[in-house]
C-alpha positions as CSV (number, residue, x, y, z in Angstrom):
1,M,20.6,1.6,-21.3
2,Q,18.5,4.3,-22.8
3,L,14.7,3.5,-22.5
4,T,11.5,5.5,-23.0
5,L,8.9,4.9,-20.4
6,E,5.3,6.1,-21.0
7,F,2.7,6.3,-18.3
8,G,-1.0,6.7,-19.0
9,G,-4.6,6.2,-17.7
10,G,-3.8,8.2,-14.6
11,L,-0.5,6.6,-13.7
12,E,1.3,9.7,-14.8
13,L,0.0,11.3,-11.7
14,L,2.4,9.1,-9.7
15,C,5.3,10.4,-11.7
16,Q,5.0,14.2,-11.2
17,S,2.3,14.3,-13.9
18,S,4.8,13.5,-16.7
19,K,3.7,11.0,-19.2
20,I,7.0,10.3,-21.0
21,H,10.3,9.7,-19.4
22,N,13.6,9.2,-21.3
23,V,15.7,7.3,-18.8
24,D,19.1,5.6,-18.5
25,V,18.9,2.4,-16.5
26,K,21.9,0.3,-15.8
27,P,21.7,-3.5,-15.3
28,N,22.4,-4.8,-11.8
29,P,26.1,-5.2,-10.9
30,G,27.5,-8.4,-12.4
31,E,24.6,-8.8,-14.9
32,D,24.7,-8.1,-18.6
33,K,21.0,-7.9,-19.2
34,L,18.3,-5.6,-17.9
35,T,15.0,-7.3,-17.2
36,M,11.5,-6.0,-16.6
37,R,11.9,-7.1,-12.9
38,D,15.0,-4.8,-12.7
39,L,13.2,-2.0,-14.4
40,L,10.1,-2.1,-12.1
41,A,12.4,-1.9,-9.1
42,W,14.2,1.1,-10.7
43,V,10.9,2.8,-11.5
44,K,9.6,2.4,-8.0
45,S,12.8,3.8,-6.5
46,N,13.4,6.6,-9.0
47,L,10.2,7.7,-10.7
48,I,7.2,6.9,-8.5
49,K,7.0,9.9,-6.1
50,E,3.9,8.9,-4.2
51,R,1.6,6.0,-3.6
52,P,3.8,3.2,-5.0
53,E,1.2,0.7,-4.0
54,M,-1.0,2.0,-6.8
55,F,1.7,0.9,-9.3
56,M,3.2,-2.2,-7.8
57,K,2.1,-5.3,-5.8
58,G,5.1,-7.3,-4.6
59,D,7.7,-7.3,-7.3
60,S,5.3,-6.9,-10.2
61,V,2.7,-4.4,-11.4
62,R,-0.8,-4.3,-9.9
63,P,-3.6,-6.1,-11.6
64,G,-5.4,-3.8,-14.0
65,L,-2.2,-2.3,-15.5
66,L,-1.4,-3.0,-19.1
67,V,2.3,-3.2,-19.8
68,L,3.7,-3.0,-23.4
69,V,7.3,-3.5,-24.5
70,N,7.7,-2.1,-28.0
71,D,3.9,-2.3,-28.5
72,C,3.8,-6.0,-27.5
73,D,2.0,-7.2,-24.3
74,W,4.7,-8.0,-21.8
75,E,3.0,-11.3,-20.9
76,L,3.8,-12.5,-24.5
77,C,7.4,-11.5,-24.0
78,G,8.1,-13.1,-20.7
79,S,6.6,-10.7,-18.1
80,L,9.1,-10.1,-15.3
81,D,11.8,-12.0,-17.2
82,T,11.5,-9.9,-20.4
83,E,15.0,-8.8,-21.4
84,L,15.1,-5.1,-22.4
85,E,17.3,-3.7,-25.1
86,E,18.7,-0.2,-25.9
87,K,16.0,2.2,-27.1
88,D,13.1,0.0,-26.0
89,V,9.8,1.7,-25.3
90,V,7.9,0.5,-22.3
91,V,4.3,1.6,-21.7
92,F,2.4,1.4,-18.4
93,Y,-1.3,2.0,-18.7
94,L,-4.1,1.8,-16.1
95,Y,-7.0,0.2,-17.9
96,L,-8.9,-1.2,-14.9
97,A,-9.4,0.8,-11.7
98,W,-8.9,-2.0,-9.2
99,W,-9.7,0.3,-6.2
100,L,-13.3,1.0,-7.3
């Protein structure tokens, strides 16, 4: 599944300083749909090169990160259970520096 991932607010520094990533992510074996839960695990394994604890806490994103799926807050779409579709755009933006 082709997706566009955008990182901002400093999160791009965790991904080799690249803000936009066009990626191909496959659903887990035996599943038809790709969820945000699956995508976050993929991002942690494949894109985050350092300090993954600054991006994730447990199986979700850290508090203080805004996540948009096609310009809609992911909490309105189902959060971790949000089903992604081909060509979706997912934005991760740090809006609250939790470590300060």
